[in-house]
N, C-alpha and C positions, 0 to 999 in steps of 0.2 A: 584687804585690810586686815591689818594684824590686831588682835583683840584678846583681853584674858578675862575669863568668865569667872567671878567671884561670887560663890554662894554662901548667903548669911541668912540664917531665918528663912529659909524657903524663897528668897527674894532673888532673882538674877539680877547681877548687877554688870555691865561691861565697862571696862577701863581699857581705853585705847592707848597704845603704846605710841609714844612721839617718836619722831625721828632722831631726835637727839639720844632717846632712850635705845633706840635700835641702832644707832650708830656705835653706842658705848658696848652693847652685846656682842656687835660684830668685831669690834675691836678685841674684846677680850678673847672671841673664839679664834680670831686670828693669831693672836699672842700665843694661846694655848697651844695652836697647831705649831708653830714656829717651835716653842719649847720642846714640845714632844718629838719634835724632828731632829733638832739639836742633840737632844737626850739619847735619842735614839743611835743617832750617827755616831755619836761619843761612845756608846755601849759596844755597838759593833766594832767599831774600831779596836777599842780595848779588848775585846774579845779576841778579834782577829790575830792580833800581837800576842795575847796570851796562848792561843793555839798554836802559833809558829815558834814561840819559846818554850812550850811544855811538852815533855815526853811522856804524858799520860795517854794520850790519844795520839798515836803513832799513825794511824790511817783514819780515812773516813768512815770505814766499816766500823772501827772501834767507837767513833765518837756517836753513829748511828745506834749501834748497840746500846751504849749508855743513855741515849735519849729514848731510846724505845722502851726500856726496862725502868728508867726512872719516872717517866711521865705518868704510867699506870700505878705507882707507887709500889711496884713489885720489889725495886730496889737492886742495887749493883751487889753488893754481899760479897762475902767470901767465896761462896762457891760460883765458879762462873765455868760455863762450856768453853772447851777449847777450840773445837773444830767450828768452822764457819756455818758449816750446816746446822749443827746442833743449836747454835746461836739463832738461826732463821726459825727453827722449830719453837725455841722458848718464846721468840718475839710473836709468832702466830698464837702459840696458847695463852700469852700475857693478852693479845687482841681478843680471842675467845673468850677469856675471863671476864675483859670489860665488857664485852657484847652481853654475855650472860648477867653481869649485874644490872645493866641498864635495861636489859629485857624483864628482870626481876622487878626491879623497881617501878617500870613503866606499869606492869600488872597490878601492883600494890596500889599505885595511885589510881589506876583505873577504877579498881574496886571501891577504893574509899570513895571515889568521886561518884559511882552509882548508889553506894550506901547513902549519900548524902542526897543526891537527887530523889533518891525514893523516898527518903524522910521528908524532903521538902514537898515532893508531890501528894504523899500522905497527909502532911498538916493543911496544904490547900484544900486538898479534896474535904479534909473534915471542916475546914473554914467555910468552904462553898456550902456545904450541908448545912452547916449551923445558920449560915446566911439564908437558904432555900426555907430552912424550918421556919425562922423567924419571919419571912415574908409570907410563908403560908399561913401562921397564927395570925398576923396582922390582918390578912385577908379574910380568915374565918371571923375573926372578932368584928371586923367592919360589916360582913355579911349578917352577923347576928346583931349586930346594932340596927342594920337595917330593916330585918324582921321585927325587931321590935318597935322600931318606928312605923313601919307599914302597919302592925297591927292595931298601934296606938291611933294612928290615922282612920284606919278602916271603923274604928270603933265610934271615934268622933263623928265620922259620916253616916253611921247607921242609927246615931241618936239624932 
């Protein structure tokens, strides 16, 4: 059963999707898939023709070099290694730099997450302390009131 939950003013309402709505969503999805397939095929076909006619990348190794250096935003630049072995070393260094950046950003995000969790834990503990303090205060007031009532009752009984 398909349903969409709508939250409004803390009231949960469920609206069920009708078969007609489901079919229209399915048609839009299929239409999108067909458009993506056609666009992808046309792009690959145009790119293949461009590569066959282009002299920029004479071999597959040159195309690979351009791709590996461009994706991590190192850039193709004016200074390009002339030998294949030096190109492999530069590609490896680019990959290593990418991994270093990912590791550093991961450590920063983990540190920030731990700091936020610690603040949240401290806030929750202080809230629990305030709540338990309030409960103990209420119990003490009730016990004091009970003592007063008990003493009044005993005075009435003694008379």
